[in-house]
N, C-alpha and C positions, 0 to 999 in steps of 0.2 A: 715711826711716830705716826699716830693717827690723831687727827683733830676733828672736832665736831662742835657745832653751835647748837644752842637750844633757845627757842623763843616761846614764851607764853603769850599768845596773842591777846588774851583777855586784858592784861595790864601792860603789855609791851616790854616785860622784863626779858633781858637777854643774858646768856651765860655760855661759857665754853668749857670744854673738857678735852683732855688728850691723854695719851698713854705712850710711853716709850717701852719697846720690847725688843728682845733679840730676834734674829731671823726665824727662830723656831717657836716664838711666842712667849718666851720667859719674860717675866716682869722686870723692868729696870726702874720705872717710876711713872708717876702720873700727876695730873693737876686738874683742878676745877676752879673756874674763876666766875664770880658773880659780877657782871658788868652793869647792873641796874637797868637803865633804859638806853635804847639805841637802835641802830639799824643792823640787819642780819649780816651784811657784808663787813661792816666794822667789827662785828662780833667774831666772824671767822678769822679776820686778820689779827685781832688780839689773841685769839686762840693759838694761831701760828706763832706769834711773838712769844707768848709764855711757854709754849712747847719748845721752841728753839732755845730759849734761855735755860730751860731745864736740861736739854741735851748738851748744851755747852757746859753747864755746871757739872753734869755727870761724866764729862769728858768722853762723850760718844764720838769716836773717830773712825769707825769702820764706814763702809758705804751706808749712807743714811737715806732711807726712803720715807718721804712724808706723804701721807694719804689724807686727803680732805674731801668732804662731801660737797663743797662749794666749787663748782666749775668756774664761776665768775672770779672767785678769789685766786684760784690756781692760774687762770689766764692773766689776771692783773699782776701777780708776782712774776710770771714768766715773760711779761711784756718787756721789750727792750727800752721803750720810751714811755714815760708817764708824765702827763701834764702836771706841772707843779701846782695848778689850781684844783686838782682832784681833791675831794674832801679827805681822802685817806692817804695822800701822797707821803706824808711824813712817816706814817705807820708802815706803808709798803717799803719805803727806803730803809727803815730800821730792820724789817724782816730780811730784806736782801743783804744788808750788811752782816747780819747774824749768819745767814746761809753761806756767805763767803768764808766763814771760819772753818767750814768742813772741807775735807779733801775731796770727797765724792758725795754728792747729794742729788736726790731726784725728788721732784714734787709731782704728784699725780692725783687725779680725781678718782674717787671711788663712790659708790652709792652708800647711803646711810646704813642700809641693811648689812653691810660688810664691816660695820664699825661699832659693834655692840658695846665694847668697853668705853670708848670715847663718848658714845651716846649716853650711857649710864652716868658717866662723870659730868657731862654737860647738864643733864637733868638734875643731878644732885647739887649742882652749883647754885640752884635757886633756893636751897635750904641754908646756904652759907651767908655770912655777912659779906658786904661789898669787899672785893679784892680777890686775890689769888691764894689758893691753898695747894701747896705741893705735897704729894704723897711719895716720900722718898724712902720709905721703909724697905728693907731687903725683901720682904714678901708683900704681895698685894693684899689689900684689905679683904677680909673673908667675904664681904657682900659682893665683891666683884668676881668671885670664883667662877660662877656659872657663865658670866659674860666672857671671861677670858677663855673658858673652855669652848664656848660657841665660836669665838673668833679664831681660835687655834684650829678647830676642826673644820672651819669654813662652812658653818651651818648654812644651809640653803633656805632662803626666804623669798616669798613672792612679793611683788610690788606693783601697784597700778601706777602708770605714768601717763601723762598726756603726750600723745605723739605730736611732732611738729606739724604745723599747718593743718591740724585736724582736731575736731572736738571728741574723737573717739578715744577710748582708753585702751591701752595695751598692757598685757601682763609681761613683766620681765622676770625671769627666773635667774637668780644669780647662781652660777655653777662653780663648783670646785673641781680640782683634778679627779677626786674620787667619785664625783657624781656626773662627770662629763658625759658618759655614755647615755645615762638616763635623760640628761638635758637635751642631747641631740635628738632623741626620739620625740621630744615635745615640739620641735620646730617643723 
């Protein structure tokens, strides 16, 4: 499962999107949720919540890997102790309860560039009425086809990131097994 949030900074609208796929990339289902106004962390956690609900509904019971582009959300979910006064404590607890329904589950951080389908769904959420729309068809919507292909092929993209404790920008090239040799030559 891949989860991604989207925020339009001009008006503060937030939305999330996610996709369920088998290990070789075949479509199981997806969702897009328009959350109106809010904070990015809250948005990420709602995306996880709706994605987990879809996975439970679809009876996903194999090893489940959840990939999110918010390292903060991942660390918050993985924390053993959460202050009850945290603004998202209830939502974090709900996500943890849902995660406990799976036999084997792994939550990990990935960069947004490795998450084209979820990014497309999160962006699309801003075109929807408030609430969640599940895409449970047996085939993915046609407009997601090229995004699914990019994700399945592990398309390599460049990203500029701010390095810690520095104002410099570094380029990170996301590598896939098929492009690993060419990526090593860049370092």
